[in-house]
C-alpha positions in Angstrom: -24.2 -11.3 -19.7 -24.0 -14.8 -21.1 -22.0 -15.8 -24.1 -23.1 -18.5 -26.5 -22.5 -19.7 -30.1 -23.8 -16.4 -31.5 -22.1 -14.2 -28.9 -18.4 -14.9 -29.2 -15.4 -14.0 -27.1 -14.3 -11.6 -29.7 -17.7 -10.0 -29.7 -17.6 -9.5 -25.9 -14.2 -7.8 -26.2 -15.5 -5.6 -29.0 -18.7 -4.6 -27.1 -17.3 -4.3 -23.6 -13.6 -3.6 -23.5 -13.8 0.1 -24.5 -16.5 0.8 -21.9 -14.6 -1.1 -19.2 -11.3 0.6 -19.9 -13.0 4.0 -19.6 -14.6 3.0 -16.3 -11.3 1.6 -14.9 -9.1 4.3 -16.4 -6.8 1.6 -17.8 -6.0 0.9 -21.4 -5.1 -2.8 -21.6 -2.3 -4.2 -23.8 -3.9 -7.6 -23.6 -7.7 -7.3 -23.5 -8.1 -11.0 -22.9 -6.9 -10.5 -19.4 -9.9 -8.2 -18.9 -12.1 -10.8 -20.4 -10.7 -13.5 -18.1 -11.2 -11.2 -15.1 -15.0 -11.1 -15.8 -15.5 -14.7 -16.6 -17.3 -16.6 -13.8 -16.7 -20.3 -13.2 -20.4 -21.1 -14.0 -19.8 -20.1 -17.7 -16.6 -22.2 -18.0 -18.5 -25.2 -16.5 -21.1 -24.9 -19.1 -18.9 -24.1 -22.1 -15.7 -26.0 -21.3 -13.7 -23.7 -23.4 -9.9 -24.1 -23.7 -9.5 -20.6 -24.9 -9.6 -19.0 -21.4 -10.3 -19.9 -17.8 -12.6 -18.6 -15.0 -11.4 -15.7 -12.9 -10.8 -17.8 -9.8 -7.0 -17.9 -10.1 -7.0 -14.2 -10.8 -9.0 -13.6 -7.6 -6.4 -15.4 -5.6 -3.5 -13.3 -6.8 -5.6 -10.1 -6.8 -6.4 -10.6 -3.2 -2.7 -10.8 -2.3 -1.9 -7.8 -4.3 -4.7 -5.8 -2.7 -3.6 -6.6 0.8 0.1 -5.8 0.0 -0.7 -2.5 -1.6 -3.1 -1.4 1.1 -0.7 -2.5 3.9 2.1 -0.4 2.3 -0.2 2.5 1.8 -1.4 2.6 5.4 2.2 2.0 6.7 3.4 5.1 4.8 0.4 7.3 5.5 0.3 6.6 9.3 3.9 6.3 10.5 2.9 6.6 14.1 0.2 3.9 14.3 0.7 0.6 16.0 0.5 -2.7 14.2 -2.9 -3.3 15.8 -4.3 0.0 14.5 -3.0 -0.6 11.0 -4.5 -4.0 11.0 -7.9 -2.7 12.0 -7.8 0.0 9.4 -6.8 -2.5 6.7 -9.7 -4.8 7.7 -12.1 -1.9 7.1 -10.7 -1.1 3.7 -10.1 -4.6 2.5 -13.1 -6.9 2.9 -15.9 -8.3 0.7 -18.4 -5.6 1.6 -16.0 -2.9 0.5 -15.1 -4.7 -2.7 -18.9 -5.1 -3.4 -19.4 -1.4 -2.9 -16.6 -0.6 -5.3 -18.0 -3.0 -7.8 -21.5 -1.5 -7.5 -20.1 2.0 -8.0 -18.2 0.9 -11.1 -21.3 -1.0 -12.4 -19.2 -4.2 -12.9 -22.2 -6.5 -12.8 -23.3 -5.4 -16.2 -20.2 -7.0 -17.8 -20.0 -10.3 -15.9 -19.8 -13.4 -18.1 -22.1 -16.0 -16.4 -23.5 -19.4 -17.0 -27.2 -19.5 -17.7 -28.0 -21.0 -14.3 -26.0 -18.3 -12.4 -27.4 -15.6 -14.6 -31.0 -16.7 -13.9 -30.5 -16.6 -10.1 -29.2 -13.0 -10.2 -25.5 -13.8 -10.3 -24.7 -10.3 -11.7 -25.9 -8.8 -8.4 -24.4 -11.2 -5.9 -22.0 -9.7 -3.5 -19.5 -12.6 -3.7 -19.4 -12.5 -7.5 -18.9 -8.8 -7.7 -16.3 -8.6 -4.9 -14.3 -11.5 -6.4 -14.4 -9.8 -9.8 -12.8 -6.7 -8.3 -9.9 -8.8 -7.1 -9.6 -10.4 -10.5 -9.5 -7.0 -12.1 -6.7 -6.0 -9.8 -4.8 -9.1 -10.9 -5.4 -8.3 -14.6 -4.1 -4.8 -14.2 -1.0 -6.1 -12.3 -0.2 -8.6 -15.0 -0.9 -6.2 -17.9 0.5 -2.9 -16.5 2.7 -3.7 -13.5 2.9 -2.9 -9.9 3.0 0.9 -10.1 -0.2 1.0 -12.2 -2.1 -1.3 -10.0 -1.0 0.6 -6.9 -2.4 3.8 -8.4 -5.7 2.0 -9.2 -6.0 0.5 -5.7 -5.1 3.7 -3.9 -7.5 5.6 -6.0 -10.3 3.3 -5.0 -9.3 3.5 -1.3 -9.2 7.3 -1.2 -12.5 7.5 -3.0 -14.2 5.3 -0.5 -12.3 6.5 2.6 -14.8 9.0 3.9 -17.6 6.5 3.7 -15.7 3.8 5.5 -13.6 5.6 8.2 -16.2 7.8 9.9 -14.4 8.3 13.2 -11.0 7.8 14.8 -11.8 4.6 16.7 -9.9 2.5 14.2 -6.7 4.4 14.9 -6.8 3.6 18.7 -5.7 0.3 20.2 -8.1 -1.7 22.3 -6.5 -0.8 25.7 -6.7 2.9 24.9 -10.4 2.6 23.8 -11.2 0.7 27.1 -9.5 3.5 29.1 -11.4 6.2 27.2 -14.7 4.4 27.7 -14.1 3.7 31.4 -13.2 7.3 32.0 -16.3 8.5 30.1 -18.8 6.1 31.8 -17.3 5.7 35.3 -15.0 8.7 35.7 -12.0 6.4 36.4 -9.4 4.4 34.5 -9.2 0.6 34.7 -6.9 -1.3 37.1 -4.9 -4.2 35.6 -3.7 -7.4 37.2 -1.5 -9.7 35.1 -2.5 -13.3 35.4 -0.5 -15.1 32.7 2.2 -14.3 30.1 2.5 -17.0 27.4 4.8 -17.0 24.4 3.0 -18.0 21.3 4.8 -18.0 17.9 7.5 -15.8 19.5 4.9 -13.2 20.6 3.7 -12.5 24.2 0.0 -13.2 24.8 -1.2 -11.8 28.1 -4.2 -12.8 30.2 -5.2 -9.9 32.5 -7.8 -9.2 35.1 -9.3 -5.7 34.5 -11.2 -4.0 37.3 -13.4 -0.9 36.7 -14.9 0.0 40.0 -16.7 -3.2 41.1 -16.9 -4.6 37.5 -14.3 -7.4 36.7 -13.3 -8.2 33.2 -10.8 -10.5 31.7 -8.6 -9.1 28.9 
């Protein structure tokens, strides 16, 4: 979608806000936040409007909110998982591909406000544009509705996409355990470890280890 002299900001809000609020399940107090979330920098570069900005700053805050909410969600849902396992799970649920899939499911591209050049090159279908817009939407919800509401929105998205993303339990197992399972399955034995080096980096121990599985040597 591209706005011009005949298609004003107020017209976009009138035409799109109701549909978007139904899609997102959010009734905004300030619909201009919603408008801002869907405004690509290419449009601002062409129009140079002082009335609102592109969604880039909103992407920045939305990304932080998303990571915080998902981290807290996983921490509470899986009290027995290690830091490494929680980090792997979060990386599956919070990435550009996942955000793009969410945007596609919500049909967000239909409402993007793009410059003419970006629109002509298929900007409404680009993964980066759509993923960034989801982050901006999260920011808009947070500013307009607060932390509790944005948590509900994010967790709802996560749980809806969960089965498509986490197809086995490999993300719940640390790398050493996965290696032991693989070694046992392939060679009928568990690895032997020989510590070579223990270095303290940023107050955390980093280990260099020789791993032997039968006659195969690896460095961990």
